[in-house]
N, C-alpha and C positions, 0 to 999 in steps of 0.2 A: 550460514549458507549463504551460497553465494547467489548472490540474486539475479534471476533473467532482467530480460530487458520488456517481457513482454509487461511491465507495470513498472516506471520509475516515479518516484514519488521527488519529488522537487525539493532541493532541503531545505531544512524549516532554522532558521539560527533562533536560538533560544535568547531573548532581549531581557539587560540584567533592569530589575525593576528600579533600582536608583543609584546613584553615583555615589565613589567611595570603596572602602574594602566592603568583603561581603560579613553576614555578623559570624559569629562563629559558631552557632549551632548547624548552619549549612556547607554541606557537602558535596561536592561533585563527584562522579566514576564517568572518567570517559575511557573507552572500549572497541577494538574491532570485530566486527562476526556479521558472517554472513553478505562477505564481501564489502560491505561500509564500514560506518561510524558508530555509535550508539555514547550517548551524553546521557546522566544524569542529573540532576539536583534534588537534594530530599535537605529539609531543615530536623534534627535532629539530635541532641544534646551530647550523643557519644558516634563516632563512625561507626556503628551497627551493620554496618552493609559496606562490604570490598568491592572490587572489581572482582577477585577472588571466587565471591560468590557468582556477581553477575555473568560471570565467564561460564559458569559451570552452567548455569541455567541454560543460557544462551547456546551451550556446545550436545548439551541432551536438546531441547530444542531442535537442531541441525540436525542429529541421528531422528529425530522424528519426521520434518519434512525436506530435508534439503534434496534437492533433485541433483547436485554437486554432488552430494553423495553417494557412490553405488550402496553402498553402505545400510543407509537410510531405509528404514520402515519403506516413505512416502515412493522409495528407487523398488523396494525389494516387491512393494503392491504391483508397481507398472511391468516388474517382470512376472509377475503372476506368484512369486514364491508364497505366498499368502496372501489369507482375506479378511485382516481384524487390523483393524484400526486400533491406536489409543487415543488419549481424553483429545489431543493437540491435533491430529488429523477430524476426530468424530465433528470438533467445536469448528475448523474452519470450511470440511465438509457442508455441515447443516448448514449455513448462516449463505455457502456458493450454491445448497441448491434450491434453497427460497429464494437468491437474487434469479438466479437461472429462468424459475419458474412466475417471476414476478417482470422481469425483462422480456419473457414470452424466448430466451436463449442468448438474449444480446451477451449477458456474461454466463461465460462459462468458463468450466476447469480443465475440460475436457482437451485444452487447444495443444496437447502439450505437441504435438506433430505436428503443427500447423507453423508453432514461436519455433520451435528446431530449425522445420525445414526456411526459416526466414532469417536461421540466422541469428538468434535471439533466446537461444537456451542452449545446451549444453553442445550441441555435436556442432557436423557441419554444415556451411550453408550452401542449401543447392543455388544453382545456376539458374533451374525455372523450375521452381516449385509442383510436380505436378496435385494440383490444389485438389483436382476431382477426384484420387485416388485418395488426397488425406483426408476430406471431408466425409468418406466411410467412412472414422475413427472419431469422428468428433459431433457431438453431444449430449448436453447434461444426461437424457434422457436413457441414455446408455449405459449409467451406474445408478444403482438402488444400496442406498445403506439402513441397513436394518439395525438398531441395534452398535455393534461394534463390529459385523459385517456389515463387506462391502461385495457387491456381485457385479457383474458386465454383461452386458448382453455380446459383446464379441472379447475376447481376451485381447486382442489387439489397443482395445483401448487403455491412455493413459490420463496419465491428470497432474497438471499443473498448477502449484499452488500457492503461486509468485505473487498474484498479484493480491494474496488476503494474510500470509503466511505474514508477512515485515511486520503489520501493523496488529496482528495478534500474541507476535512475539513480544513487541511494547507492555498488552493488557496482562501477558503474563509476569512480566518482571514489576508493571504494576502489581501484581497480587503478591507476589511476594516482598515486597515493599510492605505494604499494607498488616499483611504475615507476619512480619516483624513491628510491627507498631507504628510504624509512620504515617505521620499522617500530611503531611504536606511535601508533596514529592511532584518532579514532570520528569518521564522517563519519555526519551527520543530513541528512534532505531531508522537510520535511513532516511532521516524525515518524517516520518510515521508518529505520533503522539498522544499520549493518556494522560494528564493532571490529574492530581485533586483540588478539593474545592479552592486553595489557597493556597497563594506563597507567602507565609507570617502575615496572612491579613489583607493580604491584596488576591486580583487575580494577577495568573502568569501571563506577561506579555509575550507573541510570540513574532516574527519576522519572517514573509514570506518573501521568498526571491521573487525578482520581473523576471517573465519568460521569455524572454531572448537569446539569439545567440548569443555565444559570446559571453555568459554570466558562468562559470563554470565553477567560481568561488564561492559559495557560500554566504550568505550574508551581508556580502560585498554590492549588490542593491537590489535592495529592496523595493516589492510593490506594496505591503502593505505591513502594517504592526496589528495584530489580535488579541483580544485580551480571552483567556476561558478559563473554564470552573469547572471542576469533575467533567471531561469533555474530552474527547478523544480528535485528532487531527494529521492527514494524508494531503499529500498533495500531486496529484499525476501529471505530468506535461509532455508534450511531445516536442518539443522548441530541442532536449539535450539527447536527445537518444533518437536519430534515425541514421538510415543510409541512402547511399543513391546506388540503383542500382546498374548493370551493365547498359541499360536505354535512357538511363540518367533521370529515369521517374524513382521520386522520395519514398523511402518504407521506412512509415511508421510502426510502432514496437506495439502499438493499438491496434490489435487485431480483433474483426470482426468474425464471430464462430459463425456466424450464417451464412459468411460468404464467402469464408479463409485468405479475406483479399487484405490487407494493409486498411485502416482506416484515413481518410480521409473528409478534412468537412474542418471547419471554419475556428473550431477548439483550439489554442495552447496550450492552458494549463486551467486546472478545476481542482480548485482547495475547499476541501468538505469538510466538515465540523460532524460531529454522531458522539451520541453517549460511549461507544467507545473507540475503540482506534480499530480497529480489525472490521469496522461498521464504514468507517472512515476513510478505511484502506476500500475494501471492497466501492462502495458507490461511486470515491472518488473516479477509478478504472470504468466503470462505466456511464460517468457522465462522459470520461472523452471520447466513449464507443457513441454515446448516444445523439452528440453533437448539442448546440447548446437549446434547442425545441424539446427534443427531448430530453434536458435533461432540467428544465420548468416545467415540464408534465412528473419528473420522477421528486422532485423538491413538491408539487404540487400534490400529491400522494402520501410524502412520507414528510410530514410539518416535525419532526423529531431532528429532520435533517438542516442544516443553513450549509450556503454556496457565494463561494466566489469566485467569479468563472471569466476567462480571460479569455475574448477570443477576436479572432481579424474578420473587420467590417468587410462589407465586395469592395473599397475604396484603398484593399490593401491595411489601414490603421488601427491601431490596434484599443477595441475597446474590453467596456467589464459590466457584467452582470451582477451585479450582488440580491441574496434572494433577503428578502424583510429583515427575518431572523439573525442574518447578518450584519445587517447595520449597525445594530446593537453591541457586535464585538470590535468592531475597525476602533483605531485611536487616532486619532488626531496628531499630524505631526506637525 
């Protein structure tokens, strides 16, 4: 599934736990999927999961959630060819609708018309998007999910799961590993991460890229190293994916679904740790749109979340906000 720029995760580099050669039971899988890369590390006496298995799982996932595949289920739903969702879309929509209600519509997966108009989708960028007209098709309250049946108040409403699906795909791969009896693992898909309780008895170590322009090589310039255990992680940032319009105005991929405009605030990146990768993915997107104070309110309401936020101060300097429950995960270097 080619990922749109509505939400781009800052790539997270998996940091080796110790020097020297990897242990004999450690296996790695690297592949391409969803317009990005994926990486899996797991410990097991035998290489019981291979790239063949993981590519097959992600291929099936693309046929469900990819907007870039005209034959996918979500594409067919958007064209009103069916009203029946599968497990993948159902689980993504259930969380998305809950977050929409919690955020009073600040998080919204019906933004497809806007992301495409701004050039962050599979369509052609509009020179002057007709925001007022497009906003008539945006709003989470315009869709309803009952079991596996989805209904729309307007047939022109379309759904974009790209702010949540990549995290969910990491969770799907993790479920498969656990089904095969693998207890120690870390799955990373395009920067979205889910891991098991330990890495051979030690916490997993993950590096987060510094959110500065020009930092295009994942792992080359790290902002911080975090330790994880049975958690999901995602980072969303505006510093890599934006363009300047014909009037010289920056257009970021984070779109406010309440106004239809590109979000302009102090946020440079938001790294979120949550119980699952899908939750981390969604909340990282929400925090980028919410701004610093909005993000702090989200954290106050959701104690299961931890966040490391990089933002631009009024004097132009780069500042960091770290939630209390994230501080214990930061590794001294």
